[in-house]
N, C-alpha and C positions, 0 to 999 in steps of 0.2 A: 334197641330201645333207647340206649343212651344218646345215640346220634340224633334220633328224632327229637328228644328233649332239648338237645343243644340247638337244633335248628329252630324249634319253637321259641326258645329263649332269645336267640339272636334276632329272630323276626320281631319279637315283642320289643326288644331294645332298639332296633332300627326304627320301628313304628313310633315308639315313644320319642325318639330323637327327632324324627321328622315332624311330629305334632308340636314338640317344643319349639323347634325352629320356626314353624309356621305361625304359632301363637305369638312368639316374640317379634316376628316381622310385621304382623298385622296390628300389634298393640303399641307401636311406637308413638310418642307424642308428636303432635303436628299443629298446624295452623288452626284446625277446628277446636283444639283445646284452649285456645286463647279467649279472653273475655271481651275483647273490643269489637266484635262483629265486623271483621275486616272485609272490605270489598275492593277488588282491583278495578280502578277506573281506566287505566291506560298502562300499556307495556311497550317499551322500546327495546329492541335487540338488533345490533348491527349485523350485517350479512357476513362478516368476516369469520370464517371457521378455522383459518390457519394462523391467525395472529390473535391479539387480545380481543376477547369477546366482551362487549359492553352491554350491560343490562340495566335498564332504568324502569322503575315501577312507581306509579302514582296510586296510593291506597287511601280509601276513606275508612276512618275509624270513629266509632261513636264516643269512645272514652279517651281519657288521657292517662292510661296506665303505661308509664314509660318503660317498665320492665317487659311488659307484653309486646310493646312496639319493638324493643330491641330483639326480643325472641322472634318476632315475625321476620325481622330483617335477617336473622341468622338462619331461618328456615328457607329463605329464598335461594335459588340456584346460584352457584358461583363456580367459575372456571379458573383453573390455575392460570396465572398471568392475565386474568380478565378483571373487570371491575363491575361491581354490583352496587346500585344506589336505589334506595327506597325512600320516597317522600310521603309523609303522612299528612292527611288533610282532615279537618273537622267538619267539612261540608261535602256532600256528594256533588260532583260536577259532571255535567253531560258534555259530550264533545270535547274531551280533554285530549290534547295533543302533546306528545313529548318530543324533545329534540336531543340529539347526542351532544350538543354544545351547551355550556352554561348560558343562561340560568335554567335550562332544561324545560321550562314551561313558561307560559305568558305571565308577565308581571301582575296582571289582574288577580291571579290566583295566589300570589305570594302571601297575602294576608291570611288566607285559609290554611297555609302550610304550618303545621304545629311541630314538626320534627323531621329528621332525616337520619337514615342509617346508611353507612357506606362500608363496603369491604373492598380493599384495594388489591392490586395485582399481587402483592406480596402476602396477602392474607390478613392484613391488619384491619380490624373492625373499629368503627367509630360511630357514636350516636350523638346527635345534637338536638337540643330542644329549641324551638322558635316561639316567639320572637326573642332575639338576644336582648337581654336586659343588662345594660352597662351600669356598673356601680361606681360612684365617684368617691 
């Protein structure tokens, strides 16, 4: 009788542990929790799988919530020794092409770019707001 109770108790504990892990895995915050209604317009990823992986994203956002934009950039995939760049635009643009080389997109669209997020090969993240306003 005691061994049956122990088996039931262990089964209950393992089941509770599995349910807790499942709930925690499915309830993680993500891009959908951000307020800016983000929409990817274009993505570039180089073909290199053995060396540095370069990822560039062009994203439309309706608002200028800088903290949410930074969070969006942090949610983007990043590979060790790779580089991830996210450019934020305040206007949706059709037929948007990205290039692996600077300036990464056509100059015509630079006026619509309101910010960028970059995570370098060494894992350092930076966020910039555009246009840069110089103070004298």
